[in-house]
DRENDO-1510 file (C-alpha; in Angstrom, 1 decimal, always signed):
<recs>
REC; n; res; u; v; w
REC; 1; MET; +219.2; +2.1; +63.6 .
REC; 2; ARG; +215.8; +3.5; +64.2 .
REC; 3; PRO; +215.0; +7.2; +64.4 .
REC; 4; ILE; +215.1; +9.0; +67.7 .
REC; 5; HIS; +211.6; +10.6; +67.6 .
REC; 6; SER; +209.8; +7.5; +68.8 .
REC; 7; SER; +212.0; +7.3; +71.9 .
REC; 8; ILE; +211.0; +10.9; +72.9 .
REC; 9; LEU; +207.3; +10.2; +72.4 .
REC; 10; VAL; +207.4; +6.9; +74.3 .
REC; 11; LEU; +209.3; +8.5; +77.3 .
REC; 12; ALA; +207.0; +11.5; +77.4 .
REC; 13; LEU; +203.8; +9.3; +77.5 .
REC; 14; ALA; +205.3; +6.9; +80.0 .
REC; 15; PHE; +206.5; +9.5; +82.4 .
REC; 16; GLY; +203.1; +11.2; +82.2 .
REC; 17; GLY; +201.5; +7.9; +83.1 .
REC; 18; GLY; +204.0; +7.3; +85.9 .
REC; 19; TRP; +203.5; +10.6; +87.5 .
REC; 20; ARG; +199.8; +10.1; +87.4 .
REC; 21; THR; +200.2; +7.9; +90.4 .
REC; 22; VAL; +201.7; +10.8; +92.4 .
REC; 23; ASP; +198.7; +13.0; +91.7 .
REC; 24; ALA; +195.4; +11.4; +92.6 .
REC; 25; GLN; +193.5; +13.4; +90.0 .
REC; 26; PRO; +192.5; +11.7; +86.8 .
REC; 27; MET; +194.0; +13.1; +83.6 .
REC; 28; GLY; +190.9; +14.9; +82.6 .
REC; 29; ALA; +190.8; +16.9; +85.8 .
REC; 30; ARG; +194.4; +17.8; +85.4 .
REC; 31; ILE; +193.7; +19.1; +81.9 .
REC; 32; ASP; +190.8; +21.3; +83.2 .
REC; 33; GLY; +193.0; +22.6; +86.0 .
REC; 34; LEU; +195.9; +23.5; +83.8 .
REC; 35; LEU; +193.6; +25.3; +81.3 .
REC; 36; GLY; +191.7; +27.2; +84.1 .
REC; 37; THR; +188.3; +25.8; +83.1 .
REC; 38; ASP; +187.5; +24.0; +86.4 .
REC; 39; ALA; +186.3; +27.0; +88.5 .
REC; 40; GLY; +183.8; +25.6; +91.1 .
REC; 41; ASP; +184.1; +21.9; +90.0 .
REC; 42; GLU; +185.7; +20.1; +92.9 .
REC; 43; PHE; +186.7; +23.0; +95.3 .
REC; 44; ALA; +183.9; +22.5; +97.8 .
REC; 45; TYR; +184.2; +18.7; +97.8 .
REC; 46; SER; +187.9; +18.8; +98.9 .
REC; 47; ALA; +186.8; +20.3; +102.2 .
REC; 48; ASP; +184.3; +17.5; +103.1 .
REC; 49; VAL; +184.5; +16.5; +106.8 .
REC; 50; PRO; +183.5; +12.9; +107.7 .
REC; 51; ASP; +180.6; +12.8; +110.2 .
REC; 52; GLU; +180.7; +9.1; +111.0 .
REC; 53; LEU; +183.0; +6.1; +111.4 .
REC; 54; GLY; +183.2; +4.4; +108.1 .
REC; 55; LEU; +185.2; +2.2; +105.7 .
REC; 56; SER; +185.4; +2.8; +101.9 .
REC; 57; ILE; +187.1; +0.8; +99.2 .
REC; 58; PHE; +187.7; +2.8; +96.0 .
REC; 59; HIS; +189.0; +1.6; +92.6 .
REC; 60; ARG; +189.7; +3.9; +89.7 .
REC; 61; TYR; +190.8; +3.0; +86.1 .
REC; 62; ASP; +192.5; +5.7; +83.9 .
REC; 63; ASP; +192.7; +5.2; +80.2 .
REC; 64; THR; +195.4; +8.0; +79.8 .
REC; 65; TYR; +196.2; +7.5; +76.1 .
REC; 66; SER; +195.0; +5.0; +73.4 .
REC; 67; ALA; +195.6; +5.0; +69.7 .
REC; 68; ARG; +195.1; +2.5; +66.8 .
REC; 69; SER; +196.0; +2.5; +63.1 .
REC; 70; ASP; +195.5; +0.2; +60.2 .
REC; 71; ASP; +199.2; -0.9; +59.9 .
REC; 72; GLY; +199.0; -2.7; +63.3 .
REC; 73; VAL; +200.4; +0.1; +65.5 .
REC; 74; ALA; +198.8; +0.1; +69.0 .
REC; 75; HIS; +199.6; +2.5; +71.7 .
REC; 76; ASP; +198.1; +2.3; +75.2 .
REC; 77; VAL; +199.0; +4.1; +78.5 .
REC; 78; SER; +196.6; +3.3; +81.3 .
REC; 79; GLY; +196.5; +2.9; +85.1 .
REC; 80; SER; +194.3; +2.1; +88.0 .
REC; 81; ARG; +194.2; +3.0; +91.7 .
REC; 82; THR; +192.8; +1.0; +94.6 .
REC; 83; MET; +192.2; +2.9; +97.8 .
REC; 84; LEU; +191.2; +2.0; +101.3 .
REC; 85; ARG; +189.7; +4.9; +103.2 .
REC; 86; VAL; +188.9; +5.0; +106.9 .
REC; 87; THR; +187.0; +8.0; +108.3 .
REC; 88; ALA; +186.2; +8.9; +111.9 .
REC; 89; PRO; +184.6; +12.0; +113.6 .
REC; 90; VAL; +186.5; +13.6; +116.4 .
REC; 91; SER; +185.1; +16.2; +118.9 .
REC; 92; VAL; +187.6; +18.5; +120.7 .
REC; 93; GLY; +186.3; +21.2; +123.1 .
REC; 94; GLY; +182.8; +20.9; +121.6 .
REC; 95; ARG; +184.1; +21.5; +118.0 .
REC; 96; ALA; +183.7; +18.8; +115.4 .
REC; 97; PHE; +186.7; +17.5; +113.5 .
REC; 98; GLY; +187.1; +14.7; +111.0 .
REC; 99; LEU; +190.0; +12.3; +110.6 .
REC; 100; ASP; +190.5; +10.7; +107.2 .
REC; 101; VAL; +193.3; +8.1; +106.5 .
REC; 102; GLU; +193.7; +6.8; +103.0 .
REC; 103; PHE; +196.0; +4.0; +101.7 .
REC; 104; ALA; +196.4; +3.6; +98.0 .
REC; 105; ARG; +198.0; +1.2; +95.6 .
REC; 106; ASP; +198.6; +2.2; +92.0 .
REC; 107; HIS; +199.2; +0.2; +88.9 .
REC; 108; SER; +200.3; +1.7; +85.5 .
REC; 109; ALA; +200.6; -0.2; +82.3 .
REC; 110; LEU; +202.2; +0.7; +78.9 .
REC; 111; ARG; +201.6; -1.2; +75.7 .
REC; 112; TRP; +203.6; +0.1; +72.7 .
REC; 113; THR; +203.3; -2.0; +69.6 .
REC; 114; ASP; +205.2; -0.1; +66.9 .
REC; 115; PRO; +208.0; -1.4; +64.5 .
REC; 116; ARG; +209.7; +2.1; +65.0 .
REC; 117; ALA; +209.7; +2.0; +68.8 .
REC; 118; ASP; +213.1; +1.7; +70.4 .
REC; 119; VAL; +212.3; +1.9; +74.1 .
REC; 120; ALA; +210.2; -0.5; +76.3 .
REC; 121; LEU; +209.1; +0.4; +79.8 .
REC; 122; SER; +207.4; -1.5; +82.6 .
REC; 123; PHE; +205.8; -0.1; +85.7 .
REC; 124; GLU; +205.8; -1.6; +89.2 .
REC; 125; ASP; +202.8; -1.0; +91.5 .
REC; 126; GLY; +203.0; +2.4; +93.1 .
REC; 127; LYS; +202.1; +3.0; +96.8 .
REC; 128; GLY; +200.7; +5.9; +98.7 .
REC; 129; VAL; +199.3; +7.0; +102.0 .
REC; 130; MET; +197.5; +10.2; +103.0 .
REC; 131; LEU; +196.4; +11.6; +106.3 .
REC; 132; ARG; +193.8; +14.4; +106.2 .
REC; 133; VAL; +192.1; +16.3; +109.1 .
REC; 134; GLY; +189.1; +18.5; +108.5 .
REC; 135; ALA; +186.8; +20.8; +110.6 .
REC; 136; GLU; +183.5; +22.6; +109.9 .
REC; 137; MET; +181.3; +25.2; +111.3 .
REC; 138; GLU; +177.6; +25.9; +110.7 .
REC; 139; GLY; +175.8; +29.1; +111.4 .
REC; 140; GLU; +172.6; +30.8; +110.4 .
REC; 141; ARG; +174.2; +33.0; +107.8 .
REC; 142; LEU; +177.9; +31.9; +107.8 .
REC; 143; SER; +179.3; +28.4; +107.3 .
REC; 144; GLY; +182.7; +27.1; +106.5 .
REC; 145; ARG; +185.0; +24.1; +106.3 .
REC; 146; GLY; +188.8; +23.7; +106.5 .
REC; 147; TRP; +191.2; +20.8; +105.9 .
REC; 148; ALA; +194.9; +19.9; +106.0 .
REC; 149; SER; +196.6; +16.8; +104.5 .
REC; 150; VAL; +200.0; +15.2; +104.1 .
REC; 151; GLN; +200.6; +12.6; +101.4 .
REC; 152; ARG; +203.5; +10.3; +100.5 .
REC; 153; THR; +203.7; +8.3; +97.3 .
REC; 154; SER; +206.2; +6.2; +95.3 .
REC; 155; GLN; +206.5; +4.6; +91.9 .
REC; 156; ALA; +209.2; +2.4; +90.2 .
REC; 157; ILE; +209.8; +2.1; +86.4 .
REC; 158; ARG; +212.1; -0.1; +84.5 .
REC; 159; SER; +213.2; +0.8; +80.9 .
REC; 160; GLN; +214.9; -1.4; +78.3 .
REC; 161; VAL; +216.4; +0.2; +75.1 .
REC; 162; ILE; +215.7; -2.1; +72.2 .
REC; 163; ASP; +217.7; -0.1; +69.6 .
REC; 164; PHE; +219.9; +3.0; +69.9 .
REC; 165; PRO; +219.5; +5.9; +67.5 .
REC; 166; ALA; +222.1; +7.1; +65.1 .
REC; 167; SER; +222.6; +9.6; +62.3 .
REC; 168; ASN; +222.7; +8.4; +58.7 .
REC; 169; SER; +224.5; +11.5; +57.4 .
REC; 170; ASP; +226.5; +13.1; +60.2 .
REC; 171; ALA; +229.6; +11.1; +61.1 .
REC; 172; LEU; +230.8; +13.7; +63.7 .
REC; 173; ALA; +227.5; +13.5; +65.6 .
REC; 174; ASN; +227.8; +9.7; +65.7 .
REC; 175; ALA; +231.4; +9.9; +66.9 .
REC; 176; LEU; +230.8; +12.5; +69.6 .
REC; 177; PHE; +227.3; +11.5; +70.8 .
REC; 178; PHE; +225.3; +8.6; +69.3 .
REC; 179; ASP; +228.1; +6.0; +69.4 .
REC; 180; LEU; +228.8; +6.9; +73.1 .
REC; 181; VAL; +225.2; +6.7; +74.4 .
REC; 182; GLU; +225.0; +2.9; +74.7 .
REC; 183; PRO; +228.3; +2.3; +76.6 .
REC; 184; THR; +227.6; +5.3; +78.9 .
REC; 185; PHE; +224.1; +4.6; +79.9 .
REC; 186; GLY; +223.6; +0.9; +79.0 .
REC; 187; ASP; +220.4; -0.6; +77.7 .
REC; 188; ALA; +218.6; -1.2; +81.1 .
REC; 189; HIS; +217.6; +1.5; +83.6 .
REC; 190; SER; +215.9; +1.5; +87.0 .
REC; 191; ILE; +213.8; +4.6; +87.7 .
REC; 192; ARG; +212.3; +5.4; +91.1 .
REC; 193; LEU; +209.9; +8.3; +91.8 .
REC; 194; SER; +208.8; +9.5; +95.2 .
REC; 195; ASP; +206.8; +12.5; +96.3 .
REC; 196; LEU; +205.9; +14.1; +99.6 .
REC; 197; SER; +203.2; +16.8; +99.6 .
REC; 198; VAL; +201.5; +19.0; +102.2 .
REC; 199; ALA; +198.2; +20.7; +101.4 .
REC; 200; GLY; +195.5; +22.7; +103.1 .
REC; 201; GLY; +192.5; +24.8; +102.4 .
REC; 202; MET; +189.3; +26.5; +103.6 .
REC; 203; ALA; +185.9; +27.4; +102.1 .
REC; 204; LEU; +183.4; +30.0; +103.5 .
REC; 205; SER; +179.8; +30.6; +102.5 .
REC; 206; LYS; +178.0; +33.8; +103.6 .
REC; 207; ALA; +174.2; +34.1; +103.0 .
REC; 208; VAL; +173.4; +37.8; +102.5 .
REC; 209; ASN; +169.6; +37.1; +102.4 .
REC; 210; ASP; +167.2; +34.4; +101.3 .
REC; 211; ARG; +168.3; +34.7; +97.7 .
REC; 212; TYR; +172.0; +35.6; +97.5 .
REC; 213; ALA; +175.1; +34.0; +99.0 .
REC; 214; PHE; +178.8; +34.6; +98.5 .
REC; 215; THR; +181.5; +32.0; +98.7 .
REC; 216; LEU; +185.2; +32.4; +99.2 .
REC; 217; GLY; +187.9; +29.7; +99.3 .
REC; 218; ALA; +191.7; +29.4; +99.4 .
REC; 219; LYS; +194.0; +26.4; +99.2 .
REC; 220; ALA; +197.8; +25.8; +99.0 .
REC; 221; ARG; +200.0; +22.9; +98.2 .
REC; 222; ALA; +203.8; +22.3; +98.6 .
REC; 223; SER; +205.5; +19.2; +97.3 .
REC; 224; HIS; +209.0; +17.7; +97.3 .
REC; 225; ALA; +209.6; +15.1; +94.6 .
REC; 226; GLU; +212.7; +13.0; +93.9 .
REC; 227; THR; +213.7; +10.8; +90.9 .
REC; 228; GLN; +216.6; +8.4; +90.9 .
REC; 229; VAL; +217.8; +6.9; +87.6 .
REC; 230; ARG; +220.2; +3.9; +88.0 .
REC; 231; TYR; +222.3; +2.6; +85.1 .
REC; 232; ARG; +225.6; +0.9; +84.4 .
REC; 233; ASN; +228.5; +2.7; +82.6 .
REC; 234; THR; +230.7; +0.3; +80.5 .
REC; 235; GLY; +232.5; +3.1; +78.5 .
REC; 236; SER; +235.7; +4.7; +79.3 .
REC; 237; GLU; +237.7; +2.8; +82.0 .
REC; 238; ALA; +237.8; +5.7; +84.5 .
REC; 239; LEU; +234.0; +6.1; +84.3 .
REC; 240; ARG; +232.9; +2.5; +84.5 .
REC; 241; GLY; +230.6; +1.2; +87.1 .
REC; 242; ASP; +227.0; +1.5; +88.5 .
REC; 243; ARG; +225.9; +5.2; +88.4 .
REC; 244; THR; +222.9; +7.1; +89.7 .
REC; 245; ILE; +221.4; +10.5; +88.6 .
REC; 246; HIS; +219.4; +12.2; +91.3 .
REC; 247; THR; +216.8; +14.8; +90.4 .
REC; 248; THR; +215.0; +16.9; +93.1 .
REC; 249; ALA; +212.0; +19.0; +92.3 .
REC; 250; ARG; +210.1; +21.4; +94.6 .
REC; 251; SER; +206.8; +23.2; +93.8 .
REC; 252; HIS; +204.5; +25.6; +95.6 .
REC; 253; THR; +200.9; +26.3; +94.4 .
REC; 254; VAL; +198.4; +28.7; +95.8 .
REC; 255; GLY; +194.8; +29.0; +94.6 .
REC; 256; LEU; +191.8; +31.3; +95.3 .
REC; 257; GLU; +188.2; +31.0; +94.4 .
REC; 258; SER; +185.1; +33.2; +94.9 .
REC; 259; GLY; +181.6; +33.3; +93.7 .
REC; 260; VAL; +178.1; +34.6; +94.1 .
REC; 261; ARG; +175.0; +32.4; +94.0 .
REC; 262; ARG; +171.4; +33.3; +93.5 .
REC; 263; LEU; +168.4; +31.2; +94.4 .
REC; 264; LEU; +165.7; +31.1; +91.7 .
REC; 265; GLY; +163.5; +28.8; +93.8 .
REC; 266; PRO; +163.6; +26.3; +96.6 .
REC; 267; SER; +165.5; +23.8; +94.5 .
REC; 268; THR; +167.2; +25.8; +91.7 .
REC; 269; TRP; +170.1; +28.2; +91.7 .
REC; 270; ILE; +172.5; +29.9; +89.3 .
REC; 271; ALA; +176.1; +30.9; +90.2 .
REC; 272; ALA; +179.0; +32.9; +88.8 .
REC; 273; GLU; +182.4; +31.7; +90.1 .
REC; 274; GLY; +185.9; +32.7; +89.5 .
REC; 275; ALA; +189.2; +31.0; +90.3 .
REC; 276; ALA; +192.9; +31.7; +90.0 .
REC; 277; TRP; +196.1; +30.0; +91.0 .
REC; 278; ILE; +199.9; +30.5; +90.7 .
REC; 279; SER; +202.6; +27.8; +90.8 .
REC; 280; LEU; +206.3; +28.0; +91.2 .
REC; 281; SER; +208.6; +25.0; +90.6 .
REC; 282; LYS; +212.3; +24.4; +90.6 .
REC; 283; ALA; +214.3; +21.2; +89.8 .
REC; 284; THR; +218.0; +20.3; +89.9 .
REC; 285; SER; +219.7; +17.2; +88.7 .
REC; 286; VAL; +223.1; +15.9; +90.0 .
REC; 287; PRO; +225.0; +12.6; +89.8 .
REC; 288; GLU; +225.8; +10.6; +92.8 .
REC; 289; ALA; +229.2; +9.1; +93.7 .
REC; 290; VAL; +231.1; +10.9; +91.0 .
REC; 291; PRO; +234.5; +9.1; +90.4 .
REC; 292; THR; +237.6; +11.2; +91.2 .
REC; 293; SER; +241.3; +11.2; +90.4 .
REC; 294; ASP; +243.6; +13.0; +92.8 .
REC; 295; GLY; +240.6; +14.7; +94.4 .
REC; 296; ARG; +239.4; +16.0; +91.0 .
REC; 297; PRO; +236.0; +14.9; +89.8 .
REC; 298; LEU; +236.1; +13.0; +86.5 .
REC; 299; ASP; +232.4; +13.6; +85.6 .
REC; 300; ILE; +230.0; +16.6; +85.3 .
REC; 301; THR; +228.7; +17.5; +88.8 .
REC; 302; ASP; +225.8; +19.6; +87.6 .
REC; 303; LEU; +223.6; +17.9; +85.1 .
REC; 304; GLY; +220.7; +20.3; +85.0 .
REC; 305; ARG; +218.3; +22.8; +86.5 .
REC; 306; PHE; +214.9; +24.0; +85.6 .
REC; 307; ASP; +212.7; +26.9; +86.8 .
REC; 308; LEU; +209.0; +27.2; +86.0 .
REC; 309; ILE; +206.3; +29.7; +86.9 .
REC; 310; GLY; +202.7; +29.3; +85.8 .
REC; 311; GLY; +199.2; +30.6; +86.6 .
REC; 312; SER; +195.7; +30.8; +85.4 .
REC; 313; ALA; +192.4; +32.6; +85.9 .
REC; 314; GLY; +189.0; +31.3; +85.0 .
REC; 315; LEU; +185.3; +32.1; +85.1 .
REC; 316; SER; +182.4; +29.7; +85.3 .
REC; 317; LEU; +178.6; +30.2; +84.9 .
REC; 318; ARG; +176.5; +27.3; +86.2 .
REC; 319; ALA; +173.0; +26.4; +87.1 .
REC; 320; ARG; +171.7; +23.5; +89.2 .
REC; 321; HIS; +168.3; +22.0; +89.9 .
REC; 322; THR; +167.8; +19.6; +92.8 .
REC; 323; GLY; +165.0; +17.1; +92.8 .
REC; 324; ARG; +163.6; +14.6; +95.3 .
REC; 325; GLY; +165.9; +12.8; +97.6 .
REC; 326; GLY; +168.8; +15.1; +96.8 .
REC; 327; ALA; +169.2; +14.1; +93.1 .
REC; 328; TRP; +170.5; +17.0; +91.0 .
REC; 329; VAL; +171.5; +18.0; +87.5 .
REC; 330; GLU; +173.9; +20.8; +86.6 .
REC; 331; GLY; +175.1; +22.6; +83.5 .
REC; 332; SER; +178.0; +25.0; +83.2 .
REC; 333; VAL; +180.0; +27.1; +80.8 .
REC; 334; SER; +183.6; +28.0; +81.6 .
REC; 335; ALA; +186.4; +30.0; +80.2 .
REC; 336; GLY; +190.1; +30.1; +81.3 .
REC; 337; ARG; +193.4; +31.8; +80.5 .
REC; 338; THR; +196.6; +30.1; +81.4 .
REC; 339; GLY; +200.3; +31.1; +81.1 .
REC; 340; TRP; +203.5; +29.2; +81.7 .
REC; 341; SER; +207.1; +30.3; +81.4 .
REC; 342; GLY; +210.2; +28.2; +82.1 .
REC; 343; GLU; +213.9; +28.2; +81.5 .
REC; 344; GLY; +216.6; +25.6; +82.2 .
REC; 345; ALA; +219.9; +23.9; +81.3 .
REC; 346; ALA; +220.9; +20.3; +81.0 .
REC; 347; ALA; +224.3; +18.6; +80.4 .
REC; 348; THR; +225.2; +15.0; +79.6 .
REC; 349; PRO; +227.6; +13.1; +81.9 .
REC; 350; VAL; +231.1; +12.7; +80.4 .
REC; 351; LEU; +230.5; +10.3; +77.5 .
REC; 352; GLY; +234.1; +9.6; +76.7 .
REC; 353; TYR; +237.4; +11.3; +75.7 .
REC; 354; VAL; +239.2; +12.5; +72.7 .
REC; 355; VAL; +243.0; +13.0; +72.4 .
REC; 356; GLY; +243.6; +10.2; +74.8 .
REC; 357; SER; +242.1; +11.3; +78.1 .
REC; 358; ALA; +242.9; +14.9; +77.8 .
REC; 359; LEU; +239.5; +16.3; +76.5 .
REC; 360; PRO; +236.3; +14.9; +78.0 .
REC; 361; ILE; +233.2; +14.8; +75.8 .
REC; 362; SER; +230.1; +16.3; +77.2 .
REC; 363; HIS; +227.3; +18.3; +75.7 .
REC; 364; ARG; +225.2; +21.1; +77.2 .
REC; 365; PHE; +221.8; +22.6; +76.3 .
REC; 366; GLU; +220.1; +25.7; +77.5 .
REC; 367; GLY; +216.6; +26.8; +76.6 .
REC; 368; ARG; +213.5; +28.7; +77.6 .
REC; 369; ALA; +209.9; +28.1; +76.7 .
REC; 370; SER; +206.5; +29.8; +77.2 .
REC; 371; ALA; +202.9; +28.9; +76.6 .
REC; 372; HIS; +199.7; +30.8; +76.8 .
REC; 373; ALA; +196.4; +29.0; +76.5 .
REC; 374; THR; +192.8; +30.2; +76.0 .
REC; 375; ALA; +190.2; +27.6; +76.7 .
REC; 376; TYR; +186.5; +27.1; +76.8 .
REC; 377; ARG; +184.4; +24.3; +78.3 .
REC; 378; VAL; +180.8; +23.1; +78.3 .
REC; 379; ARG; +179.9; +20.6; +81.0 .
REC; 380; LEU; +176.8; +18.6; +82.1 .
REC; 381; ALA; +176.7; +16.7; +85.4 .
REC; 382; GLY; +174.2; +15.0; +87.6 .
REC; 383; SER; +173.8; +12.8; +90.6 .
REC; 384; SER; +171.1; +10.4; +91.8 .
REC; 385; SER; +169.4; +10.5; +95.2 .
REC; 386; SER; +171.8; +10.6; +98.1 .
REC; 387; ASP; +169.5; +8.6; +100.5 .
REC; 388; ARG; +169.6; +5.4; +98.5 .
REC; 389; CYS; +172.0; +2.5; +98.9 .
REC; 390; LEU; +173.0; +2.7; +95.2 .
REC; 391; ARG; +174.1; +6.1; +94.1 .
REC; 392; PHE; +175.4; +7.4; +90.8 .
REC; 393; PHE; +177.3; +10.4; +89.6 .
REC; 394; GLY; +178.0; +11.2; +85.9 .
REC; 395; ALA; +179.5; +14.1; +84.0 .
REC; 396; LEU; +180.2; +14.8; +80.3 .
REC; 397; SER; +182.3; +17.8; +79.1 .
REC; 398; ALA; +183.9; +19.2; +76.0 .
REC; 399; THR; +186.9; +21.5; +76.1 .
REC; 400; ARG; +188.4; +23.6; +73.3 .
REC; 401; ALA; +191.8; +25.3; +73.7 .
REC; 402; ARG; +194.3; +27.3; +71.6 .
REC; 403; VAL; +197.9; +26.9; +72.8 .
REC; 404; PRO; +200.7; +28.9; +71.2 .
REC; 405; LEU; +204.2; +27.6; +72.3 .
REC; 406; ASP; +207.4; +29.6; +71.9 .
REC; 407; PHE; +210.8; +27.9; +72.3 .
REC; 408; ASP; +214.4; +29.1; +72.2 .
REC; 409; GLY; +217.3; +26.8; +72.6 .
REC; 410; HIS; +221.1; +26.8; +72.4 .
REC; 411; ALA; +223.3; +23.6; +72.3 .
REC; 412; ALA; +227.0; +23.6; +73.0 .
REC; 413; LEU; +228.4; +20.3; +71.7 .
REC; 414; ALA; +231.6; +18.9; +73.1 .
REC; 415; HIS; +232.3; +22.0; +75.3 .
REC; 416; GLY; +231.8; +24.4; +72.4 .
REC; 417; LEU; +233.4; +22.4; +69.6 .
REC; 418; SER; +230.1; +23.0; +67.7 .
REC; 419; ASP; +227.2; +25.3; +68.6 .
REC; 420; ALA; +223.7; +25.4; +67.4 .
REC; 421; SER; +220.7; +27.6; +68.2 .
REC; 422; THR; +217.0; +27.2; +67.4 .
REC; 423; HIS; +213.8; +29.2; +67.7 .
REC; 424; ARG; +210.4; +27.6; +67.1 .
REC; 425; THR; +206.8; +28.7; +67.6 .
REC; 426; VAL; +204.1; +26.0; +67.5 .
REC; 427; HIS; +200.3; +26.7; +67.5 .
REC; 428; LEU; +198.2; +23.9; +68.9 .
REC; 429; ARG; +194.5; +23.5; +68.9 .
REC; 430; LEU; +193.2; +21.0; +71.4 .
REC; 431; THR; +189.7; +19.5; +71.8 .
REC; 432; ALA; +189.2; +17.3; +74.8 .
REC; 433; LEU; +186.1; +15.2; +75.5 .
REC; 434; ARG; +185.7; +13.8; +79.0 .
REC; 435; LEU; +183.3; +11.3; +80.5 .
REC; 436; THR; +183.2; +10.6; +84.2 .
REC; 437; LEU; +181.1; +7.9; +85.9 .
REC; 438; ARG; +181.0; +7.2; +89.6 .
REC; 439; PRO; +178.6; +4.6; +90.9 .
REC; 440; ALA; +178.7; +3.8; +94.7 .
REC; 441; TYR; +177.0; +1.2; +96.9 .
REC; 442; ARG; +176.6; +1.7; +100.6 .
REC; 443; ALA; +175.7; -0.9; +103.2 .
REC; 444; GLY; +175.6; +0.4; +106.8 .
REC; 445; ARG; +178.9; +2.2; +107.5 .
REC; 446; SER; +180.7; +0.5; +104.6 .
REC; 447; GLU; +180.8; +1.8; +101.0 .
REC; 448; VAL; +182.0; +0.4; +97.7 .
REC; 449; ARG; +182.6; +3.0; +94.9 .
REC; 450; TYR; +183.8; +2.7; +91.4 .
REC; 451; ALA; +185.0; +5.7; +89.3 .
REC; 452; PHE; +185.6; +5.7; +85.5 .
REC; 453; ASP; +187.2; +8.8; +83.9 .
REC; 454; GLN; +187.7; +8.8; +80.1 .
REC; 455; SER; +189.4; +11.7; +78.4 .
REC; 456; VAL; +189.9; +11.8; +74.6 .
REC; 457; PRO; +192.3; +14.7; +73.5 .
REC; 458; LEU; +192.2; +15.5; +69.9 .
REC; 459; LEU; +195.0; +17.7; +68.5 .
</recs>
């Protein structure tokens, strides 16, 4: 039997790639957001209001994870998104609104060539649709934009267990756990992910005089995600059949941003911007169609729960120079502080019985974890002239972070037959390099864009 550590790593990377299709952000943008080093990056752009009828076709490729070694091991997690976007201006009572409808199709791919790997996964194409409405106002000293959106996405994954783990030294662990995993869960699983989210935001800019301006923004997002894992139980007779585990997760995020900008000349400005956000998440996991005997459930009815709270605060100093035709170049230095704290519990379904059918075998784990990251980032970005048919945007950044992780856990095996506790502190140092390229070609009211976002994390 092969060791269990490769299974955990494969599943972590695969689910990270799978959930990428639920969140339209590239992996690099998500890293910056989690570390709090993205103050001022994309906040204003999310409030853009279309001012003309147009059609856009957008394709993005994400190289989420890639590694090679001399012994033939090759690991790749990648994905792409193709999006059709229709925009239209709307005027109601003399006020300008913009309507934005997007249809997306996602594809994720996993390549895992490793003699130690014991799980193979395949991704089906994900689907998504988003409706966004925006409005804007322009004044001599005060301007602002607002937007609201609703998004629905889905993703399917299939897993195949190549080999099941086992202990080479603990016969009791094999008898009460490892030997029961294969008949309980089978070697093939169907996983379906879905997400419904609602978001909104606003951004205001107030010019104090000809040199100074203040900005203020706020945005919020609420999401409801569901995961269904289907498998076939071929173990104990009372538990056999097709089974489903249903996990529901809800999250709420609120963000604020403010800044001050000073004009150094007609085409150059510097700015100091700060941003903060807080997020609350809660997840529960239950089985569906639990078998019963005389009205009594034969399986565990509560398989897990998880509560997570996180937040960050960041500061960015940036400078921009704008040239002819709207072309610009920008440099920035950012710092961020992020904290996460979570606790949860998980239980296995009934894996089997001992002493005939008198004592069900199930294991439970409880734990809590916390992380606090301090990060710094340097970024250089630029864009070509906006009045040309062929436009180009590019950005290069380097992020450095220190992340101490604290973990406490307690495992109750076979309803307390054996207990184990653990405490661990891990200190991570992360360096992430990110390259973003976004060329676009516009002909009339139609536009074709391509975006490439490459992130290279180095632990």
